[in-house]
C-alpha positions in Angstrom: -39.4 -27.4 -40.5 -36.6 -29.7 -41.6 -34.2 -31.2 -39.1 -31.2 -29.6 -40.8 -32.9 -26.2 -40.4 -33.5 -26.8 -36.7 -29.9 -27.9 -36.2 -28.6 -24.8 -38.1 -30.8 -22.5 -35.9 -29.6 -24.2 -32.8 -25.9 -23.9 -33.8 -26.3 -20.2 -34.6 -28.0 -19.6 -31.2 -25.2 -21.5 -29.4 -22.5 -19.4 -31.3 -24.3 -16.1 -30.6 -24.6 -17.1 -26.9 -20.9 -18.0 -26.6 -19.7 -14.8 -28.3 -22.1 -12.6 -26.3 -21.0 -14.3 -23.0 -17.3 -13.8 -23.8 -17.8 -10.1 -24.7 -19.9 -9.4 -21.5 -18.1 -11.7 -19.1 -14.5 -10.4 -19.6 -15.1 -6.9 -18.3 -17.3 -8.1 -15.5 -14.6 -10.6 -14.3 -12.0 -7.8 -14.4 -14.2 -5.6 -12.3 -14.7 -8.3 -9.8 -10.9 -8.9 -9.6 -10.2 -5.1 -9.1 -12.9 -4.9 -6.4 -11.5 -7.9 -4.6 -8.0 -6.5 -4.7 -9.2 -3.1 -3.4 -11.1 -4.9 -0.6 -7.9 -6.8 0.4 -6.0 -3.5 0.4 -8.6 -1.8 2.6 -8.5 -4.7 5.0 -4.8 -4.7 5.2 -4.6 -0.9 5.8 -7.2 -1.2 8.6 -5.3 -4.1 10.2 -2.0 -2.2 9.9 -3.5 0.9 11.6 -5.1 -1.3 14.3 -1.8 -3.0 14.9 0.0 0.3 15.2 -2.5 1.6 17.7 -2.3 -1.6 19.8 1.5 -1.6 19.8 1.5 2.1 20.9 -0.7 1.2 23.9 1.4 -1.8 24.8 4.7 0.0 24.4 3.5 3.3 25.4 
C-alpha cells in the first residue's frame, strides 16, 4: 500500500472519529449537567428542611 493511501485512510479515520465523538458527546454532556443541577437542587432542599427543623427545635 502506498504512503499516500495510508495517510488518506488515517485522515478519514480521524475525521470520522471526531464527528462521531462530537455527535455522541454533546447529549451526554448535557445529561451530566442536568443530573448535576438536579443533585444540587436535591441537596439544597434537604439542607433547607434540616435547617427549618433545627430552628424549630431551637426556637420552639
